[in-house]
N, C-alpha and C positions, 0 to 999 in steps of 0.2 A: 561783081557778084561774089567773088571770093571773100571780100571784106564783109558782105552781108551775111554770108554763111558763118564766118567766124564770130560775127556779132551775135548771131542766134545761138551758137554753141557755147558761148561763154556763160558761166554761172551767174545767175541774177543775185545782186546783193541783197542781204537780209534786211528787212525793215526793222528799224529800232523804235523802241517806245520812247516816251518823253524823258525817261530817266537815263537814256543812253544805252540801255542793255538790249541784247537781242531778244526779240519776241519769240517765246517758246511755244511750240505746238501743244495745245491743251488736249490731254488724253481724256476720254470719257471716264467719269468716276465710277469705281466699282461699288455696287450697292452693298451695304452692311449685311453681314450674314444673319439670316433669321434664326431664331431658336428652333431646335429640332422638335418637330411635332410629337407630342406625347399621346399615344393611343390609350384606349381604355384598359387594355391588358397591362400595358407598361405602368400606368398609374397605380394599378393594384399590386404591383410587384410581381407580375407573372410573365413579364416579357423576357427575362433572362433565363438561362438554362437552370433547371431545378436539379438538385442533388438527389440521386437515387438512394432511398433508404435513409431518411434523416437521422435514424437512430443507429445506423451502422458506422463502424470504424474499421479501418484496415490497419493492423498493427504488425510490425515486423521487428526482429531483433535476434539476439542470441543470449540465452540464459543458462547458467549452470544449475543442473538438477540434482547432482549428487556424485558419489564416488563409490567404487567397489574395491575390495581388497582380495588378493590371491596369495596363498602361501603354500608350503609343502603339504599341509594337512587338508587343503581344499580338494574335494573329490571330483574326478571327471564327471561331467553331467550335472554338477550342482548349480542351481539357479542363483546367480549373483545379483541380478536386478530385474525387476518387473516395472516398467514405466508406462503409464497411460499417456495418451496424446491429448487428453482433455486438459485445458489450461488450468482448471481448478485443482488439478492433482499436483501441480508444481508449487508446493507450498513455499511461501517466502520469496518467490520471484516477482519481477515486475509484471509479467504477463498474468500471473494468478491474481494480483491485486487489481489489474484492469478487468479481468474476467468476473470479479465479484460484482461489478456494476451492470452486467449484462446477463441475459437468460439463455442465449444459444450461440453457437459458433460453427465455423466451417474452415477446414484447413485448405490452404492454397499451395503451400510448399513447406515441407518438414524434412530436416536433415539432422541426424544424430552424429555427434562428433565424439570420438574417444581418444583421450590423450594419456599415453603411458608415462610413468615417472621412473622407469628403471633403465639400466644401460642396455645397449644392443647385444651384449654378450649373454644376457639372461635367457633362460629357456622356459617355455610354457606357452600356452595358447588359450584364447577365448573365442567363443562363437557368439555372434550377435545376429539377431533376426527380427523381422516384423511379421506378425500374423494378423490377418483381417478379423479373426474370431476373438472378441474380447474375453470370452469364457474359456479360451484354450488353456489347459492345465498341463503342466509337466509332471512326470512321475518322479519318484525318488531318484537321488543321484545315481547315474549309471551311463554307460556309453549310448544307450538308446536315446537319451536326451540330446546328445551331440548330433546323432544322426537325424533326429527329428528337427532340430534347429536348422541344420544346413540343408534340409530338404525344401525349405521355403524359398520361393524365388527371390525375395528380398532378404538376403543373408550374406554374411561374410565371416571368414576365418582369419583372425588376426593373431600374430605372435604377441607375447606378453610385452615385448619392448616396442611393438609397432603401434603407431597412431594411425587412425583411419576414420572414415565416415560411412554412413549408410543413409541413402535417400529413401524416403517413405512414399509409396504411391498415394496420390490424393484424389484420383478420379473415382468418385463415388456416386452412386445413383441417388443417395439420400442428400438432399440439398442442405438441410440444417440438422445439427445435433444439439441436444440440450446440455447445458453446463451442469445442471443438477436435476436428478430425477430418480425414478424407482427401477428403471430397466436399463441395464448396461448397453443393450443394443441401440437404444435411443441417445446414448451419451458418448459412447466410445467410438473412435476410429482405429480399431485394432489395438494391439499391444506390442511394445518393444521389449525384448529380453536380452540379457547377457548371461551366457552359460559358460562355465569352466570347461574347456576342451582338454587341457593338460595342466597339471599343477605347476607352481613356480618352483624352479630348481634351486634357487638361492636360499640363504637363511633369512628368517624374518618374513616379511610380506611386502608386496608391491601394490600400489594403488593405481587405479585407472579412473581418470576423471571423465564424467559424462556431461556434455553440454548439448543444447539443441538450438539450431538455427530455424526460425519459423517465420511464416507469413500467414497470419490468420485474419479472418473477418469475424468480428463480434457484433451481435445484433440484439435488439430488444432490451432497452434500458430496464434494469431491475435493481434499483438502489435500495439497499437495506443495511441495517446496522449489524456488523459482524460481532462486535462486543467482546472479542477475545483475540489475543495475539497468539500465533502458533508457537508451541513449545512451552507455554506457561502451564503451571499446575492448575488443577480444577478442583472445585468443591461441589457438593450436593446443594440443591436449591434450599433444602430444609435440614436442620440439625437432628441429632438423636438417631444415629444410624445403627442398624444391626442386620445380620444375614438371615434370610428366610426365603420363601418362595411366593410367587403370585400365580393365581389360577389361570390367567390368560396367556401365560408363557409356558409352552410345553406342558400344559395341564398341571402346573405346580410341581414338576419333577426336578427342577434345577434351582440352584441358589442364586439369589440376586440381593441387592441392597434395598432395604426399606427404612422408612423413618417413623412409622407408627403401625401398631397392630391392626390388622384388618384393612389397611389402606393399600394404595397402589405402590409400585416400585419407586424408589427415590430417583428423582431426575437430576441429570448432570447437563445443564444447558450448553456447555462448551466442550462436551466430549467429542472426540474425533474417532470415527470408526476405523480409520486406517492406522491407529496407534494402539498400543497397550500401555497400562499405567502401573506404577509402583507406589505403594503406600509410603507416606513420609516416615522417616526413621523413628520419630518420637511418638508415633500413633500405633494403635493396636486394633485390629479387626479379627475376630475369631469366628469359627464355625465348627459344627459337629460332623465328623466323617461318618462313613457307613457303620463303623463299630461304636459310634456315639462317643468317640474320644475328641476332646477339644483340640483344635488345630489353629494355627495362626495363618491368616491370609496376607500375602505380600503383593502378589501380582493380580491385576484385574484387567478385563477386556470389556469393550463396548459391545453389548448384545446387538447382533446384526439384524436388520429388518424388523426392529421393534422400538416403539416409543410409548411412554405413558400418556395419560389423558392430557397433560400439559404440552405434549409434543416434544418432551425432552428425552434424550437417550439415557440408557440404563447401564450401570456397571455390574458385572458378575465376577466373582472371584474364581481363580483357577489354581490348581495345585502346584504349578511350577512355571518358570519363565519359558521353558520349551513349549508348554501347552499354550501359553499366551502368544508366542511367535507363530505357532502353527494355526491358531484360531484367526489371527489377523490375515494370514495368507489365504486360508480357506475356512470360513466359519462352519463349524460342525458341532452339534450338540454334545458329541462324545468328549470334547475338551472341557466342558463345563462340569462343575461339581454337583453330584446328586444330592438332593435335599433329604435330610433326615429329621431335623428339628431346628427351631429357631435358635440362633446364637445369642450371646450376651451383647450388651450395648458397646459400641465402639468408643474408644478414648483417643483424643478428645471427641466431643460430641459432633464436630463437623471437620473431620480431618481433610488434608489435601492429598491429591493423587497426581503424581507427576509423570509425564510421558517419558517413555524409554525408547532410545534409539536402537534399531536393529542393525546387525552387521550386514544384512542383505538389504539392498535398496528396494523398496516396494511403494510405488506411488499409484494411487487410485483416485478417481473422481468421487466426490461425496454422494452417497445414495440417501435419498429421503427415507425417513422411517416408515415402515409398514409392518403390519402384523405377519408373523410367520405362517406359512402354509404347511401343515403337517401332512406329509404323504409317506407312504411306506417305501422301503428300498426297492421293491418290485416295480412300483409305479415310477420311481425315479429312473430305473433301468429302461423301462418302456419309453419314457420321455426322451432319454438320450438316444435310444435306438431310432425313434421317429425323426429326431433331428438329423442323425447321420444319414438316414435314408432319403430325407428331403434334399440334402446337398450332395448330389452324386459326384460333383467335381472335387470334393474335399475327401480327406481320409484321416484316420486316427490310428496312431500306433498304440497298441494296448499297453497299459501300465504293467511294469514288471516289478 
């Protein structure tokens, strides 16, 4: 019985095939994978996730927007820089070139960086701040400007040797802002400013570099021909220029450039309203002052909120470079020259006007041309009063 059990427990020898090899157990064959069924939606290209906003791009980076200088002669409260957050305002930067291809924008993250170039032993200070009101204006240089700047929640006081940054709030109820338009409220996300808090103690001047780290969304493709590089000299569309007035601009009371008698104002297709221009050195443009004495015009400004019938901007002469700088910062009819009579022909017949850099950095988004609305000073005061009453949470320090 024991032998029988041992015989049963012994492993059975494997059967061999005719070639002498051991017969292997055949596994069931795995069927070939079938092709993935393609549904109707997938065949039409709708099965995958679709990108939201096919014309949107998210762009981020850091661009240098300019520099400001502080010296012993810089007055406390003097505005050194006014920078818009609109990408079109940062002329010459990578972001501004991208923004030329789109029509609207939205900020996600914005931080201004200030880099000093002087030693830590230098004395002096600057105040930087951001205001949500794009039309917020500072008074003339004075301590009240420093107080007003530091009263904003988004503000900092930096020593002249100190480098720092300021983060801009980006939570806004308005989803989209236009890159170009006629109303600053629809284009701007507030204004960033640099104000002198204390003058520089050393000799000469010190520079503070301003750069911006940004994360923007651009939307609405708007491809158009820019036709002009920033910083280049400009010319009128037609030759034979002279100084006179036009009836549809301040009722013909200020001087502009024209190219024919009885016609419209001479158009300058590539004029930039954020700059003022100087006549080329070998050219002559003359006008008659209030005493009918012939004077030479050297500096010219782009008339704000006005274009001719061709849609071109118009140049107007001013009596001094100081008036040109003031008009760029705050367009006012008082800086323009009063019309007396038409001046002689300009020489050459189509001179060049070259942009002039200002010591104070002033970056604004381009406004589309529109006809000026002439209202009295009383109506302007009532309008400002109604705006202040409508925003109870804000306040305004009176100009001194």
